[in-house]
Biopython code that builds the backbone (N, CA, C, O; Angstrom):
import numpy as np
from Bio.PDB.StructureBuilder import StructureBuilder

atoms = [
    (1, "MET", "N", (-6.073, 12.835, 5.189)),
    (1, "MET", "CA", (-6.879, 11.567, 4.359)),
    (1, "MET", "C", (-7.649, 12.859, 3.520)),
    (1, "MET", "O", (-8.529, 12.504, 2.735)),
    (2, "PRO", "N", (-7.344, 14.508, 3.648)),
    (2, "PRO", "CA", (-8.656, 15.300, 2.760)),
    (2, "PRO", "C", (-8.233, 15.087, 1.480)),
    (2, "PRO", "O", (-9.180, 15.201, 0.702)),
    (3, "ALA", "N", (-6.697, 14.695, 0.677)),
    (3, "ALA", "CA", (-6.803, 14.295, -0.522)),
    (3, "ALA", "C", (-7.513, 12.918, -1.067)),
    (3, "ALA", "O", (-7.881, 12.620, -2.203)),
    (4, "THR", "N", (-7.553, 12.366, -0.131)),
    (4, "THR", "CA", (-8.216, 10.777, -0.130)),
    (4, "THR", "C", (-10.005, 10.639, -0.575)),
    (4, "THR", "O", (-10.840, 10.035, -1.247)),
    (5, "GLY", "N", (-9.806, 11.502, 0.204)),
    (5, "GLY", "CA", (-11.564, 12.171, 0.024)),
    (5, "GLY", "C", (-12.070, 12.550, -1.110)),
    (5, "GLY", "O", (-13.162, 12.211, -1.566)),
    (6, "ARG", "N", (-10.960, 13.554, -1.784)),
    (6, "ARG", "CA", (-11.423, 14.237, -2.987)),
    (6, "ARG", "C", (-11.121, 13.397, -4.358)),
    (6, "ARG", "O", (-11.611, 13.460, -5.485)),
    (7, "ILE", "N", (-10.046, 12.539, -3.743)),
    (7, "ILE", "CA", (-9.762, 11.390, -5.036)),
    (7, "ILE", "C", (-10.721, 10.045, -5.245)),
    (7, "ILE", "O", (-11.111, 9.434, -6.240)),
    (8, "VAL", "N", (-10.876, 9.913, -4.034)),
    (8, "VAL", "CA", (-11.468, 8.456, -4.219)),
    (8, "VAL", "C", (-13.026, 8.424, -5.081)),
    (8, "VAL", "O", (-13.296, 7.436, -5.763)),
    (9, "PRO", "N", (-14.110, 9.728, -4.965)),
    (9, "PRO", "CA", (-15.014, 9.527, -5.319)),
    (9, "PRO", "C", (-14.975, 9.758, -7.182)),
    (9, "PRO", "O", (-15.836, 9.446, -8.005)),
    (10, "SER", "N", (-13.773, 10.345, -7.364)),
    (10, "SER", "CA", (-13.434, 10.494, -9.118)),
    (10, "SER", "C", (-13.246, 9.602, -9.545)),
    (10, "SER", "O", (-13.272, 9.612, -10.776)),
    (11, "LEU", "N", (-12.985, 8.469, -8.961)),
    (11, "LEU", "CA", (-12.350, 7.071, -9.542)),
    (11, "LEU", "C", (-13.615, 6.198, -10.508)),
    (11, "LEU", "O", (-13.526, 5.364, -11.409)),
    (12, "GLY", "N", (-14.661, 6.785, -9.893)),
    (12, "GLY", "CA", (-15.824, 6.146, -10.768)),
    (12, "GLY", "C", (-15.673, 6.593, -11.849)),
    (12, "GLY", "O", (-15.819, 5.797, -12.777)),
    (13, "GLU", "N", (-15.346, 7.940, -12.163)),
    (13, "GLU", "CA", (-15.819, 8.482, -13.778)),
    (13, "GLU", "C", (-15.123, 7.805, -14.601)),
    (13, "GLU", "O", (-15.395, 7.986, -15.787)),
    (14, "ARG", "N", (-14.002, 6.807, -14.262)),
    (14, "ARG", "CA", (-12.994, 6.423, -15.436)),
    (14, "ARG", "C", (-13.069, 4.968, -15.257)),
    (14, "ARG", "O", (-13.489, 4.480, -14.208)),
    (15, "ARG", "N", (-12.659, 4.236, -16.287)),
    (15, "ARG", "CA", (-12.607, 3.102, -16.378)),
    (15, "ARG", "C", (-10.905, 2.932, -16.696)),
    (15, "ARG", "O", (-10.152, 3.534, -17.462)),
    (16, "PHE", "N", (-10.673, 1.673, -15.601)),
    (16, "PHE", "CA", (-8.917, 1.640, -15.627)),
    (16, "PHE", "C", (-8.797, -0.088, -16.357)),
    (16, "PHE", "O", (-9.648, -0.960, -16.184)),
    (17, "SER", "N", (-7.505, -0.245, -17.186)),
    (17, "SER", "CA", (-6.876, -0.959, -18.115)),
    (17, "SER", "C", (-6.670, -2.422, -17.149)),
    (17, "SER", "O", (-6.491, -2.283, -15.939)),
    (18, "GLU", "N", (-6.686, -3.039, -17.420)),
    (18, "GLU", "CA", (-6.039, -4.314, -16.134)),
    (18, "GLU", "C", (-4.382, -3.767, -15.794)),
    (18, "GLU", "O", (-3.925, -3.498, -14.683)),
    (19, "ASP", "N", (-4.007, -3.735, -16.499)),
    (19, "ASP", "CA", (-2.358, -3.094, -15.586)),
    (19, "ASP", "C", (-2.555, -1.954, -15.042)),
    (19, "ASP", "O", (-1.532, -1.563, -14.482)),
    (20, "GLU", "N", (-3.426, -1.241, -14.957)),
    (20, "GLU", "CA", (-3.617, 0.087, -14.090)),
    (20, "GLU", "C", (-4.427, -0.258, -12.557)),
    (20, "GLU", "O", (-4.309, 0.185, -11.415)),
    (21, "ARG", "N", (-5.214, -1.192, -13.153)),
    (21, "ARG", "CA", (-5.706, -1.889, -11.837)),
    (21, "ARG", "C", (-4.707, -2.619, -10.965)),
    (21, "ARG", "O", (-4.492, -2.650, -9.753)),
    (22, "ASP", "N", (-4.102, -3.277, -12.189)),
    (22, "ASP", "CA", (-2.468, -4.253, -11.519)),
    (22, "ASP", "C", (-2.144, -3.651, -10.482)),
    (22, "ASP", "O", (-2.287, -4.058, -9.329)),
    (23, "THR", "N", (-1.374, -1.954, -11.077)),
    (23, "THR", "CA", (-0.448, -1.384, -10.885)),
    (23, "THR", "C", (-1.284, -1.085, -8.913)),
    (23, "THR", "O", (-0.738, -1.401, -7.856)),
    (24, "VAL", "N", (-2.528, -0.481, -9.070)),
    (24, "VAL", "CA", (-3.129, -0.034, -7.684)),
    (24, "VAL", "C", (-2.875, -1.360, -7.315)),
    (24, "VAL", "O", (-1.732, -1.578, -6.914)),
    (25, "HIS", "N", (-3.732, -2.388, -7.356)),
    (25, "HIS", "CA", (-3.563, -3.579, -6.172)),
    (25, "HIS", "C", (-2.624, -3.409, -5.390)),
    (25, "HIS", "O", (-2.653, -3.248, -4.170)),
    (26, "ARG", "N", (-1.130, -3.471, -6.618)),
    (26, "ARG", "CA", (0.454, -3.755, -6.459)),
    (26, "ARG", "C", (0.837, -2.711, -5.134)),
    (26, "ARG", "O", (1.507, -3.069, -4.165)),
    (27, "ASN", "N", (0.285, -1.418, -5.317)),
    (27, "ASN", "CA", (0.487, -0.380, -4.518)),
    (27, "ASN", "C", (0.129, -0.590, -2.986)),
    (27, "ASN", "O", (0.770, -0.677, -1.938)),
    (28, "VAL", "N", (-1.215, -0.627, -3.366)),
    (28, "VAL", "CA", (-1.850, -1.203, -1.934)),
    (28, "VAL", "C", (-1.977, -1.995, -1.027)),
    (28, "VAL", "O", (-2.710, -2.030, -0.039)),
    (29, "ASP", "N", (-0.770, -3.009, -1.653)),
    (29, "ASP", "CA", (-0.735, -4.064, -0.774)),
    (29, "ASP", "C", (0.303, -3.820, -0.173)),
    (29, "ASP", "O", (0.521, -4.162, 0.989)),
    (30, "ARG", "N", (1.235, -3.058, -1.055)),
    (30, "ARG", "CA", (2.845, -1.973, -0.267)),
    (30, "ARG", "C", (2.444, -1.187, 0.786)),
    (30, "ARG", "O", (3.319, -0.934, 1.614)),
    (31, "VAL", "N", (1.158, -0.658, 0.999)),
    (31, "VAL", "CA", (1.057, 0.378, 1.962)),
    (31, "VAL", "C", (0.020, -0.590, 3.025)),
    (31, "VAL", "O", (-0.090, -0.317, 4.220)),
    (32, "ARG", "N", (-0.589, -1.570, 2.471)),
    (32, "ARG", "CA", (-0.983, -1.945, 3.195)),
    (32, "ARG", "C", (0.376, -2.982, 4.597)),
    (32, "ARG", "O", (0.409, -3.057, 5.825)),
    (33, "ALA", "N", (1.195, -3.525, 3.526)),
    (33, "ALA", "CA", (2.211, -4.064, 4.680)),
    (33, "ALA", "C", (3.404, -3.153, 5.301)),
    (33, "ALA", "O", (4.081, -3.655, 6.198)),
    (34, "THR", "N", (3.663, -1.948, 4.898)),
    (34, "THR", "CA", (3.661, -0.918, 5.883)),
    (34, "THR", "C", (3.073, -0.363, 6.853)),
    (34, "THR", "O", (3.742, -0.026, 7.829)),
    (35, "CYS", "N", (1.771, -0.152, 6.817)),
    (35, "CYS", "CA", (1.111, 0.058, 7.845)),
    (35, "CYS", "C", (1.426, -1.280, 9.261)),
    (35, "CYS", "O", (1.681, -1.163, 10.460)),
    (36, "GLU", "N", (1.226, -2.580, 8.264)),
    (36, "GLU", "CA", (1.042, -3.522, 9.154)),
    (36, "GLU", "C", (2.573, -3.614, 9.848)),
    (36, "GLU", "O", (2.582, -4.072, 10.991)),
    (37, "TRP", "N", (3.706, -3.273, 9.343)),
    (37, "TRP", "CA", (5.015, -2.897, 9.881)),
    (37, "TRP", "C", (4.883, -2.406, 11.259)),
    (37, "TRP", "O", (5.002, -2.981, 12.341)),
    (38, "ILE", "N", (4.460, -0.552, 10.768)),
    (38, "ILE", "CA", (4.608, 0.172, 11.655)),
    (38, "ILE", "C", (3.588, -0.273, 13.232)),
    (38, "ILE", "O", (4.011, -0.123, 14.379)),
    (39, "ILE", "N", (2.171, -0.842, 12.844)),
    (39, "ILE", "CA", (1.948, -1.062, 14.129)),
    (39, "ILE", "C", (2.408, -2.347, 14.517)),
    (39, "ILE", "O", (1.888, -2.520, 15.619)),
    (40, "THR", "N", (3.052, -3.296, 14.251)),
    (40, "THR", "CA", (4.059, -3.874, 14.901)),
    (40, "THR", "C", (5.062, -3.789, 15.568)),
    (40, "THR", "O", (5.403, -4.651, 16.379)),
    (41, "ALA", "N", (5.870, -2.439, 15.263)),
    (41, "ALA", "CA", (6.958, -1.641, 15.207)),
    (41, "ALA", "C", (6.373, -1.172, 16.824)),
    (41, "ALA", "O", (7.004, -1.475, 17.837)),
    (42, "VAL", "N", (5.078, -0.393, 16.858)),
    (42, "VAL", "CA", (4.589, 0.030, 17.772)),
    (42, "VAL", "C", (4.527, -0.502, 18.720)),
    (42, "VAL", "O", (5.015, 0.108, 19.671)),
    (43, "ASP", "N", (3.958, -1.803, 18.993)),
    (43, "ASP", "CA", (3.389, -2.686, 19.578)),
    (43, "ASP", "C", (4.429, -3.320, 20.239)),
    (43, "ASP", "O", (4.299, -3.607, 21.429)),
    (44, "SER", "N", (5.344, -3.553, 19.690)),
    (44, "SER", "CA", (6.600, -4.610, 20.440)),
    (44, "SER", "C", (7.506, -4.223, 20.281)),
    (44, "SER", "O", (8.330, -5.068, 20.632)),
    (45, "GLY", "N", (8.279, -2.797, 19.692)),
    (45, "GLY", "CA", (8.985, -2.263, 19.856)),
    (45, "GLY", "C", (10.228, -2.885, 18.649)),
    (45, "GLY", "O", (11.354, -2.422, 18.470)),
    (46, "GLU", "N", (9.761, -3.735, 18.138)),
    (46, "GLU", "CA", (11.033, -4.306, 16.970)),
    (46, "GLU", "C", (10.923, -4.258, 15.553)),
    (46, "GLU", "O", (10.548, -5.091, 14.729)),
    (47, "VAL", "N", (11.339, -3.078, 15.461)),
    (47, "VAL", "CA", (11.675, -2.253, 14.290)),
    (47, "VAL", "C", (12.113, -2.873, 12.971)),
    (47, "VAL", "O", (11.629, -2.547, 11.887)),
    (48, "ASP", "N", (13.200, -3.922, 13.162)),
    (48, "ASP", "CA", (13.519, -4.876, 11.688)),
    (48, "ASP", "C", (12.759, -5.294, 10.806)),
    (48, "ASP", "O", (11.908, -6.108, 11.162)),
    (49, "VAL", "N", (12.809, -4.884, 9.386)),
    (49, "VAL", "CA", (12.256, -5.093, 8.523)),
    (49, "VAL", "C", (12.781, -6.641, 7.687)),
    (49, "VAL", "O", (13.846, -7.071, 7.242)),
    (50, "ASP", "N", (11.011, -7.261, 7.811)),
    (50, "ASP", "CA", (11.649, -8.693, 7.375)),
    (50, "ASP", "C", (12.369, -8.938, 6.031)),
    (50, "ASP", "O", (13.059, -8.010, 5.609)),
    (51, "VAL", "N", (12.303, -9.907, 5.415)),
    (51, "VAL", "CA", (12.717, -10.415, 3.996)),
    (51, "VAL", "C", (11.709, -10.273, 3.271)),
    (51, "VAL", "O", (11.749, -9.518, 2.299)),
    (52, "GLU", "N", (10.651, -10.941, 3.586)),
    (52, "GLU", "CA", (9.294, -10.754, 2.563)),
    (52, "GLU", "C", (8.882, -9.151, 2.537)),
    (52, "GLU", "O", (8.688, -8.766, 1.385)),
    (53, "LEU", "N", (8.678, -7.966, 3.709)),
    (53, "LEU", "CA", (8.631, -6.999, 3.372)),
    (53, "LEU", "C", (9.299, -6.060, 2.875)),
    (53, "LEU", "O", (8.803, -4.997, 2.503)),
    (54, "SER", "N", (11.183, -6.521, 2.784)),
    (54, "SER", "CA", (12.435, -5.696, 2.007)),
    (54, "SER", "C", (11.753, -5.857, 0.469)),
    (54, "SER", "O", (11.751, -4.870, -0.266)),
    (55, "LYS", "N", (11.122, -7.252, -0.033)),
    (55, "LYS", "CA", (10.704, -7.536, -1.097)),
    (55, "LYS", "C", (9.827, -7.107, -1.779)),
    (55, "LYS", "O", (9.989, -6.812, -2.963)),
    (56, "LEU", "N", (8.586, -6.982, -1.064)),
    (56, "LEU", "CA", (7.557, -6.062, -1.479)),
    (56, "LEU", "C", (7.483, -5.239, -1.694)),
    (56, "LEU", "O", (6.720, -4.885, -2.593)),
    (57, "LEU", "N", (8.625, -3.958, -0.645)),
    (57, "LEU", "CA", (8.629, -2.669, -1.010)),
    (57, "LEU", "C", (9.724, -2.321, -2.039)),
    (57, "LEU", "O", (9.998, -1.136, -2.235)),
    (58, "ARG", "N", (10.344, -3.278, -2.686)),
    (58, "ARG", "CA", (11.204, -3.080, -3.443)),
    (58, "ARG", "C", (10.790, -3.574, -4.685)),
    (58, "ARG", "O", (11.384, -3.406, -5.750)),
    (59, "GLY", "N", (9.679, -4.231, -4.495)),
    (59, "GLY", "CA", (8.677, -4.435, -5.953)),
    (59, "GLY", "C", (9.079, -5.803, -6.152)),
    (59, "GLY", "O", (8.698, -6.206, -7.251)),
    (60, "GLU", "N", (9.803, -6.783, -5.390)),
    (60, "GLU", "CA", (10.503, -8.570, -6.246)),
    (60, "GLU", "C", (8.825, -8.514, -5.969)),
    (60, "GLU", "O", (8.118, -9.476, -6.266)),
]
sb = StructureBuilder()
sb.init_structure("model")
sb.init_model(0)
sb.init_chain("A")
sb.init_seg("    ")
for serial, (resi, resn, name, xyz) in enumerate(atoms, 1):
    if name == "N":
        sb.init_residue(resn, " ", resi, " ")
    sb.init_atom(name, np.array(xyz, "f"), 0.0, 1.0, " ", f" {name:<3s}", serial, name[0])
structure = sb.get_structure()
């Protein structure tokens, strides 16, 4: 996470368009869903990707 510590403070230095903000939000949603899938796989041993996660990761 060292890169995050360098990047995030610099985000306040610029203004993002609505499209850029939407893109960031979509990508963060993908990361969150992927992290939840990983946690579920670790806790349950279930490694199948469900349909909704698969769609999200494909950008649908």
